[in-house]
C-alpha positions in Angstrom: 5.5 37.4 128.5 9.0 38.3 130.4 11.1 40.7 128.2 14.2 39.7 126.3 17.2 40.4 128.4 20.0 42.4 126.4 23.2 41.0 127.0 25.8 43.9 127.2 28.8 41.9 127.9 28.3 40.0 124.5 27.4 43.3 122.5 30.8 44.5 124.0 32.7 41.4 123.1 31.8 41.6 119.4 33.0 45.3 119.5 36.2 44.5 121.2 36.8 41.9 118.4 36.3 44.6 115.4 38.4 47.1 117.4 41.2 44.4 117.8 41.6 43.7 114.2 41.3 47.3 113.2 43.8 48.3 115.7 46.1 45.5 114.6 45.8 46.8 110.9 47.0 50.4 111.8 49.7 49.6 114.1 51.2 47.5 111.3 50.6 50.4 109.0 52.1 53.2 111.3 54.4 51.3 113.4 53.0 53.3 116.5 51.1 52.0 119.3 47.8 53.6 120.3 48.5 55.5 123.7 46.1 57.2 125.6 46.0 58.9 129.1 43.4 59.2 131.9 43.7 62.0 134.2 42.5 60.9 137.7 41.9 63.3 140.6 41.7 61.7 144.1 40.3 58.3 144.7 36.5 57.2 144.1 35.9 53.2 144.5 33.4 53.0 141.6 35.5 55.0 139.2 38.5 52.8 140.1 36.7 49.6 139.4 35.4 51.3 136.1 39.2 52.6 135.1 40.4 49.1 135.9 37.7 47.3 133.3 38.7 50.0 130.9 42.4 49.2 131.1 41.6 45.4 130.8 39.7 46.3 127.8 42.2 48.4 126.3 45.0 45.7 126.9 42.7 43.1 125.2 42.6 45.0 121.8 46.1 46.4 121.9 45.6 50.0 123.2 48.3 51.2 125.9 46.4 52.8 129.0 48.2 55.3 130.9 47.3 57.1 133.9 48.2 60.4 135.2 47.1 60.9 139.0 46.7 63.9 141.1 46.0 64.2 144.8 42.2 65.5 145.5 43.4 69.2 146.5 45.2 69.6 143.3 44.5 73.1 141.8 42.7 73.5 138.3 45.4 75.2 136.8 48.0 72.5 137.5 45.4 70.0 135.9 44.9 72.3 132.8 48.8 72.5 132.4 49.0 68.8 132.6 46.2 68.7 129.9 47.9 70.9 127.5 51.3 69.1 128.0 49.3 65.9 126.6 47.8 67.9 123.9 51.4 68.7 122.7 52.7 65.2 123.2 52.7 63.3 119.9 53.0 60.1 121.9 49.6 60.5 123.3 46.8 59.8 121.2 43.6 60.1 123.4 42.9 62.1 126.6 40.2 61.2 129.2 39.3 62.7 132.6 37.9 60.0 135.0 34.8 61.4 137.0 33.8 62.7 139.2 36.4 65.5 140.0 36.7 67.4 143.2 34.5 70.5 143.7 37.4 73.1 143.1 37.6 72.0 139.3 35.3 72.5 136.7 34.8 69.4 134.7 33.4 71.6 131.7 36.7 73.6 131.6 38.8 70.6 131.7 36.9 69.2 128.8 37.1 72.5 126.7 41.0 72.2 127.0 41.3 68.9 125.8 42.3 69.1 122.1 39.3 68.0 119.9 41.3 65.5 118.0 42.4 63.8 121.3 39.0 63.8 123.2 38.1 60.3 124.0 34.8 61.3 125.6 33.5 63.6 123.0 32.6 66.2 125.6 34.8 69.2 124.0 32.4 71.6 122.8 33.7 71.3 119.4 33.0 67.6 119.3 29.9 68.2 121.1 28.8 70.8 118.7 29.4 68.2 115.9 27.3 65.6 117.5 24.5 68.4 118.2 24.4 69.3 114.3 24.4 66.1 113.1 28.1 65.5 112.3 28.9 62.7 114.6 32.5 62.3 114.9 33.3 61.4 118.2 30.3 60.8 120.3 30.1 60.7 124.1 30.6 57.3 125.2 27.6 56.7 127.1 24.9 58.1 124.5 26.8 56.0 121.8 26.6 52.9 124.0 22.6 53.5 123.8 22.6 53.9 120.3 24.7 50.9 119.9 22.2 48.8 121.6 19.4 50.3 119.8 21.3 49.5 116.6 22.3 45.9 117.8 18.4 45.3 118.3 17.7 46.7 114.8 15.5 49.2 116.3 14.1 51.8 113.7 14.1 55.1 115.7 12.0 57.2 113.1 8.8 58.2 114.8 9.3 56.2 117.8 8.5 57.9 121.3 11.6 58.3 123.4 11.7 59.3 126.9 15.0 60.0 128.6 15.4 60.4 132.4 18.5 62.7 132.6 19.5 66.0 131.1 23.3 66.1 131.9 26.1 67.0 129.0 27.3 63.6 129.5 24.5 61.7 128.7 21.0 63.3 128.2 21.7 66.3 126.0 23.8 64.6 123.7 21.6 61.4 123.4 18.6 63.6 122.8 20.7 64.6 119.7 21.5 61.4 118.5 18.0 60.5 118.6 16.5 63.7 116.9 19.3 63.0 114.3 17.5 59.7 113.8 13.9 61.3 113.5 12.5 60.1 116.8 10.3 62.0 119.0 12.1 62.8 122.4 10.9 63.7 125.7 13.6 64.5 128.5 12.5 64.3 132.1 14.7 65.3 135.1 14.6 66.0 138.9 12.1 69.0 138.2 9.9 67.3 135.9 6.3 66.9 137.4 4.2 63.9 137.0 7.1 61.4 135.3 4.5 58.7 134.6 2.8 61.0 132.0 5.8 60.7 130.0 7.2 57.4 130.8 3.8 55.7 130.2 3.7 56.6 126.5 7.5 55.7 125.6 8.2 53.1 123.3 11.9 53.7 124.3 12.5 54.6 127.9 16.0 55.5 128.5 17.1 56.3 132.4 20.0 57.6 133.8 19.0 59.2 137.4 21.0 57.4 139.8 17.7 56.5 141.9 17.1 52.9 142.5 13.8 51.6 141.7 12.8 54.9 140.2 11.0 53.1 137.1 8.6 50.4 138.4 6.2 48.5 136.3 3.1 50.7 136.6 4.8 53.7 134.5 6.3 51.9 131.7 4.3 51.3 128.6 3.5 47.5 127.6 6.1 45.8 125.3 8.5 48.9 125.8 12.2 48.7 125.2 13.9 49.8 128.7 17.5 51.0 128.9 18.8 51.5 132.2 22.0 53.5 132.4 21.8 54.2 136.1 24.4 52.5 138.3 24.0 52.8 142.1 25.9 50.8 144.9 23.5 49.6 147.6 23.6 47.2 150.3 22.2 44.5 148.1 24.7 45.2 145.7 25.0 46.8 142.1 21.6 47.8 140.7 20.2 50.6 138.4 17.2 52.9 138.3 14.8 50.1 137.1 13.0 47.8 139.2 14.3 44.9 137.0 12.4 41.9 138.2 9.1 43.5 138.2 9.6 45.6 135.0 10.9 42.7 133.1 7.4 41.1 133.1 5.8 44.2 131.2 8.8 45.6 129.1 9.6 44.0 125.3 13.2 44.5 126.0 15.2 45.5 128.8 18.9 45.9 130.0 20.0 44.4 133.3 22.6 46.2 135.8 25.0 45.2 136.0 26.0 43.5 132.4 23.9 45.6 130.3 24.8 49.4 129.4 28.1 49.6 131.3 30.1 46.8 129.3 28.9 48.4 126.1 30.0 52.1 127.4 33.5 50.8 128.0 33.5 49.1 124.5 32.5 52.4 122.9 35.3 54.3 124.4 37.6 51.9 122.6 35.8 53.0 119.7 36.6 56.6 120.5 39.9 55.8 121.2 40.4 54.3 117.7 39.1 57.6 116.2 41.1 59.7 118.3 44.5 57.4 117.1 43.5 57.8 113.5 43.1 61.8 113.9 46.6 61.8 115.2 47.9 59.9 112.7 45.8 60.2 109.7 44.3 63.4 110.2 40.8 62.2 109.7 
């Protein structure tokens, strides 16, 4: 039996509708338009596309999206100074860093400088600590999108065996915390994991974000598993994820496609976080 294919675009559409309604109410109450600024360093084709899609989503829900652009050779100190200016600007309600950043700049350092109340991505150490401790205020966007998909599908995570293939600060670590907070049993795999099949073949829920095309094949997936593909890779055949989709969909119970799965939901979840940072700035929540 072919797996149910999760339509991320439809889930994102539902989220945007709710965000638009809440933004409209808050703008009427405060007479202030929510405004966020993205810091972009250099040019990267894939991030340019993502930024354009996010800008369109912001426009749809009534959020102003500005860009602060720097050349690739900018010094770290100058970017930090710019972040501090945005932190103190009362007209800016959210700050994001567009990844990737050049080698001379520490991604972690930039995130630590963003004020926690304006941290749209939820990656400032304070917000990350809240997530890890179970006080989920601003959750990193990609893990939040995975959680949103699971909740949309009414998945009860208690006792489920979950495997995550990614151990980054952006995806794997916060996602692990979110799942543990909901009493799932979580195994985390990465590039140094031996015999990945011994983990994936037992997973009720398999979440992969390795960026390796066809890493996940039918033979290493559990029958009727929920497969969530966070990977996104540009190949000669087009955009794909980590999962050999046509093969795995014949064995999985539910599966997200690439494109059209996690990506649109992640953008919609960034809007959720923008709404939170807006409220942080105006209402102190």
